[in-house]
N, C-alpha and C positions, 0 to 999 in steps of 0.2 A: 507302475506308471512313474517310477523314480526319475527316468531320463527326461520325461516331459515336464516334470515339476522343476527341474533344474533350469528350464528355459520357458518360463510362462510367456514372455514376450521376447522376441529376438529382432533387433534392428540390424539390418544387413547393408552396409555400404550405402547409406542414404545420402543423397545430395539434393540441395534446394537452392534456387536462385530467385530473387525478386528483381525484376528487370535485369540489370547487369551486375547486381551485387550478390556475391555468394554468401548465404546465411548458414548453410550446413554443407560440410564437405567431407565425404567418405566417413560418416559416422556409423560406428558399429558397437553394439553392446548387447548383453543379455540380462533380462530382468527376471529375477527368481520370484516365485509366488510367495506373497506375504513377507518378503525381505525388502524393506524400504531402500530406495535408491535416491541419492542426492545429485542435483545438478548445480554446479558452481561455475561462476564466471562473471566477468565484468558486464556492465550494461551493453546490450547489443551483441553479446557473445553467441546467441542462438538458442538460449535455454527455453524461452517462451515459444519459439518456432517449433522446437522438438516436441514440447508438451501438446501444442495444438495439432501437430501431425499425428501424435498418439491418440488424440481425442477424435480425430476423423473430420476435422473442419476442412471443407472442400478446398478453400483456396490454399491450404497448406499441404496438399498432395505432394509426395516426393517427386522430383524430376527423374530420378533413377534410384535403384535400390529398393528393398522390400521391408515390410514389417510383418512378422509372422506371430499370430496369437495361437497358443495351444490351450484348448479349452475342454471343459466338461459341458456337453451339449445335450439338451433334452429334445429328442425328436418329436415328442408329443406336443409341447407348447412352445418350443424354441427358447426356453429359458436357458441362460448361460451362467456357469460358475467357473472358478479356477480349476485347473486340471487335477487337483488332489481329490475333487469330488466325483471323478469318474468311477462308475459302479454304484454310487449312492442313488437314492431316490429323489426325484425332483420335488421340492417343497410345494410347488404349485399344482402338479397334476399326478404325482407319484410314479411317473415313468422313470426308468433307470437312465441315468446320465451315460452318454457315450463319449469317447474321446473324438475331438474334431481339431484339425489344423486348419487355420484360416489365413490366407494371404490378404491382409487387412485392406490394402489399397487396390487389389485386383477383384476382390469378391464384393460387389456393391451391396448385394442383399444382406450378407452377413455383416458387413460394416454397419449397415442400418440397425441390425439387431444388436451388435456389440455397443454402438453408441449410447443405447438406452442403459447399458450397464457400466458406463464410464462417466464419472463426475469430475468436474473441474472447478477449482477456486482460482479466480483471476485476481491479479494485483490491483489493489486500490478499487476494487469493484464490489460494492455492497449490494449483491444481487438479491434483494428481498422484495416481497410485496409490501412496500413501505407504508401503505395506508391500512394494513391489516395487523391483527394481533400477533404476539409472539407464538401463541399456541396454534393459530390458524396456519402460520408459515410452515410449521412442522407437519401438521395434519395434512396439508395439501401435498406435500412431498411424500408422505406415507401412502396417500390415496393413489398417487401415480404409480407406485410400485405394487399396488393391489395388496397392501398389508391388511390382514384380517381386521374388520371394523371393530370387533369386540375388544381387540388388544391395542388399539391405536393410542388411546389416552395414556395407558401405562408406558407405551414405548416413548411418547412425547416426553414424559417425566424422566425416563432413563436417559434419553439423548440430551435434554437440557442439564441434567445433573453431570453428565460427562463433560460438558463444556462450561460448567459452573455458571449457568444462567437461570437456575431455578428462582432466584430472587426477582426475576423479571417475568415470571410465568403469567402473571395477569396484566402485563403491559398491553394496552389496547391498540397501540400504534407504534410500530417499530422505528418510526421517524424520531421518537423521543429517546432512543438509545444513544449511547456514546459511540464514537468510532470503533473502539475496541470491542464493545458489546455487539455492534453490528457484524464485526468480523467473526466473532464466535457464533452468531446466529447463522452466518453464511455456512460455516463449518457444520453446524447442527443440521441444516437442510441437506447438505451433501451426505452426511451420515444416514439420514432418514431415507435417502435414495437407495441404500444398501448396494453400493457399487462394488464390482469386482476390482476395479482400478480407480484409485482417487488421485488426480493430478492437482497438486497444490503449488500454485505460482506465488511465491513470497507470502505464505499464508499468515505469518506473524510480523511482517515487516513494519506495520503501522502500530504494533502493540508494545507496551512496556515489557521488560524482561519477565516480570512476575506473571503478568497475564499470559505472555507467550508460553510460559511453562505449563500453564493450564491447558492451553490449546495443544501443545506438544504431547501431553499425557493422554488427551482425548484421541489424538491421531494414532498414537502407539497402540492404544487399547482397541481402536477400530480395526486394526489389522488382524486381531485374534478372531474376528468373526468371518474372515475369508477375504478381506480387502487388502489389496497390495497398493502402496502409495509411492509416488514419485514427487519429490519436493525440490523446488528451487529456492535459494536463499543467498543473500549477500552476507548474512550473519554466519561467521564460522561456527559459533556455538549451536546455532540452529541445526546445521548439517550434522555436527557431532552428536547432538541430542537425538536426532531422529533417524539417522541412516547408518547402514553397515558398509555400503559401498557408495563411491561418489565418482561422477563423471565431470571432469574440468574442461570446459570449452572456452575457446578464445577465437573470435572472429570466425565462428562456425566449425572450427577444427578441434579435434580431441587433443588436448595437452597431456592429460594424464587421466588414467582410469584404474581404480583399484580400491584398496581399503581406506575407508573414510579418513581415519586420523592422519595417515601419511599424505593423502592428497590435499587435505585442508591445511596441514602444516606447510606443505610446499606452496600453496596458494598464498598464505599469509606472508610469506618471505618477500613477496613483491610489493607489499603495501607500506608506503612511507607515512610518517607522521605529518599532520597539518602544520605548515610553517606559519609563524606569526611573530610579530614584535609587539612589545608593549606599547599601547596607544595612550597618550597622555593629553589629548586635545579636546577632552569632553567640554561641552558647553553647559549652560544652565539647565535646570530641569525642563523637559519638554512634555512630560506626562505626570500628572499628580493625581493619585488615587487616594481617596480618604473615606474609610467606612463603607466601602462599596459592597452592595448585596445584590444577589439575584436569587430570589426564591420563586418557586412555582409549585403548583398543586398537581399531584400525580394520582390517578385512580388507584394505583397499586401500592404507592409509597407514601402517600400523604404529602406533607410539606417537604419539598426537596431543596436543600440549601446549596445550590450549585456554586455560588460565590457568597462567602459568609463573613461579612465585616472585615475587609482587608484594607490596608493602607500601605502605599509605597510610592516612590518617585523613580522615574527613568530620565537619565540625562541626554541632552542632544549629542549625537554622534556615538552613542553607547550601543553595544551589542548586548542585549539583555535576554536572558533565557528564562523560560517558565517551564519547569519540568515536574513530572509526576505520573502516577499510574493512570491507566485508562479510567475515565469517570471521576478524576480528582477535581475537575472544574476549570482546567487550563483553557479549553476552547471556549467555554462560557464567558471566562474573564476577557479573553481577547476580542470576542465578538462585541462586548460592550465598548471596550477601548476603541474598536474600529467603527463604532456607531452603527453596528448591524443589529444589535439588540439593545433595548432599554434596560436599565437596572431597576431594582426594587427599592433601593435606598442608597444613601451616601452619594458620592460623586466621582467622576473620572473626567478631569480637565485635560485637554490636549492643546499645546501652544503651537500656533503657526505664526512665525514672525513675532510680533509683539502682542498678539491677541490670544486669549485663552478661550477655547470653545468647549462647552460641556457635551461630552460624548455619550454620557449615560442617560441623557434625557431624549425624548422622542423628537423635541424641537432642536434640530441641529444648528439652527441659526443663532442660538443663544451664545453670547460671548461676553467676556469681561474687557472693558476698556477703562483705563485709569480708575480701576477698583469698582466700576459700576457695571452691573449686568445690563446689557443692551441686546438688541437683535441685529442681524446682518445677513451675510452670505449663507444661504441655506444648503448649498451643495459643497461645502468645504471639504468633506471627507473624500469625495471623488478626486480632488485635485492633490491632496496632500498625504492621505493614508492609503497605501496600497496593501492589499491582502491576497495571499496565496492560500487558498483553502485546501484542506486535506483531500476533498473530493472534486476539486477543480479539473477541468479538462480543456484541451485546445478545441477551437470551433472545428467541427468535423470536416466540413466541405472545403475549408481553406488550406492552402499550402502552409508550410512553416513560415515562408517569407511573408505571406499574407497575414498570418497570425501575429507576427512580430511588428507589422506595420499598420495597414489599414484596419486590421481586425481589432486594434486597440485605438483607432482614431488618430494614429500618427501621421501628421501632414508635414513631411520634410522633402526637399529635393531628393531625387532618387540616389544621386552620388553620396549625399550626406547620410541618407537612410542605410545604404550599403555599408558605410564605414561604421555606423553605430551598431547595426546588427552583427557585423563581423566582430567588433569589440566585445559585445555582450556574449556572443557564443563561444569566442575564444576563452572568455572569463569562466564559463561554466564547463570548460574542459574539452571543447571540440576543436580539432585541428583544422587548418585551412582546407585540406582535402575533404575532411568530413563535412565541413560547412557547405562546400559545393554540392555534395551529394544529398544533404538533408534539406536544404532550402526549397526545392521543388516538391517534396514529399507532403502527403497528408498524414494525419495522426495514425491512420491505420497501417502505415508502413514503417512506423517507428517502434522501438522497444519502449517499455514503460519507463525505464531509467532515462532514455533519451527524452521522452515527453516531459518527464519532470524537470530535467535541466532546462528545456525550452521554455517551460512555464515559469521558472525563476528568471530566465533571461527576459521574458515578456514582461514580468513585473518590473524589472530593473529599467527596461526601455521607457517606462512611464516616468522615471526619475521622481518617485515619491519622497516626501520629507521623512516619512516613517513607513517602513516596510514590515509587515506582519506575516511571518511564515509559519504555517500550521503543519507540523510534521514534514519538513522539506526533505528529509533524507530517509523517509520510511521505507522505501523499497530500492535503495541505492547500494551498489556494491562498494567495498571499502575504497577502491581507487577513485570512483566517481565522487564518493562522499568527500574525499580529500580535495578534489577540484571545487566542489561546491563550498566547502568551509573556507577555502582560500579566496573564492569568488566574493563571498560575504565580507570578508576582512578587507579585500581590495576595494570593493564597492563603497564600504564606509569611509576609506581613506580618499578615494578618488571622486566620489559623488556626494559625500557629506550626508549619507542616509543613516538615520537611526533605525536599528533592526531590533525586533522583538521575535525571538525564535521559540515557538511552542512545540515541545518535543518530549518523547519518553526516552530519547537517546542521550542519556546523561554523559556518556563518553564524548560524543560529539559536542554537546553544550560546553563541557569543561575545556575543550580544545579551542572553541571559537569565541565563547562569550566572556564579557568582562565581569558580569555578575549573574547569578542564578537564583531565581526565586523557586523554592520547592513547595509544591502544593499537595495537600491531602485533605479530602472531604470538604472542599470548598475554602479551606484556609491556607494561608502561607505559613508554613512551619519554620522556614529559615530563608534568609537571603545570604548567599555566599558570595564574598567579594574575591574573585580569582586574580585581581590585579596585584594583590600582595603576596601571591604564592610564588 
């Protein structure tokens, strides 16, 4: 069966349009069994569209062209495996596997069968049963694959070990996991489904490099059990780590297809550095944190010191970075500063005008005036501190235009609103032509990179005094990331906004931020001043 193994999946001259926009044009490739393939390209290149087409999502059916799967098929129970298993016994019913060629989008019955054997990890989507335990999330996936009951707990431990999540095995509620831990749990659930094809759309985009390496190792090891995976990423090192061949797409067309190192090297040549000039107009401190703590009790870990007695200041008009590995305490710190969570001790004061408001206390109306603690406006955070959360999304039923205007309560004359929207969307890298195409769309018609840029524009539309961005570039390609970095720099200069950027992307932080606080285990280990470099 050597010939069939060479082309486990064959994509033949596939074309796809959404309304009048071409998203895939004459795309052809051959996917070999258990040989990982990388999909590379800028935001909106068509990578996610191709993944969903391979997943069998109805609205992503090709307009023309074909996708052929070559399989080992069990006529006894309809179980499917990769073509290398032809002639073996089915693990479910012991019938011998036969070779079967499937025209994926023409054979509706087989597409339904195949979809149960294809798993997908979507960008910035923590698809877990969030109010259930870590163990239950994996057991539920094993149950769906009819994995033997007597072996399920052992398999749970093997899977959690492969993604370095055994330390959370007793966690009763996955909502308490960090963003990076949630992403590893999503991978664990997909591995538990024992797919023959795993489609990973930016699987480590929101993880620090060290945690990403753990996930990469789990992905690589998973292919040894019969899983083929296709991965998209904007990080060149991710594609190099994980794949042997890479398809580079741009505006739906194949730019280059071949050996990974060459394709990635050619892609990197088009990426320029972020342009910036030294900024010297910092004001007085606008945030003062002193002895701040955030402790909580965990059933599995005891007392967790998410923020552990830290002190520092942030100046007005500064771009301040908070970096660290997944679970270091970055998001916990910024949720307190943004008055979304209360602290356990110490203080976090935020200055608005001449008044200092205590962000770490539940009573947001507390402020200092002439050295005296008094009460006042209880809704100050909504007017002055804007937050872009890692898991935020656009309002689903609204268009981009509506999300950027009435969706955030913006009441401006239409002509002025149009000028402001155009200014903000240009700033995050959209051309005038692209703006015209994007404004009438809903979030379902946008790539994840496009959604993220629009979310940043939405936050800037509110003109906050302080903007907190939690992993703003997690799933962005290098070209889009350059736009966003320069947008943040220009917004500071043009709008007088103080930015706090919470990220694992040290490279981005060093190019954009004035100072960087490095966090580890709830503590700040170093504050690096990049203005003197």
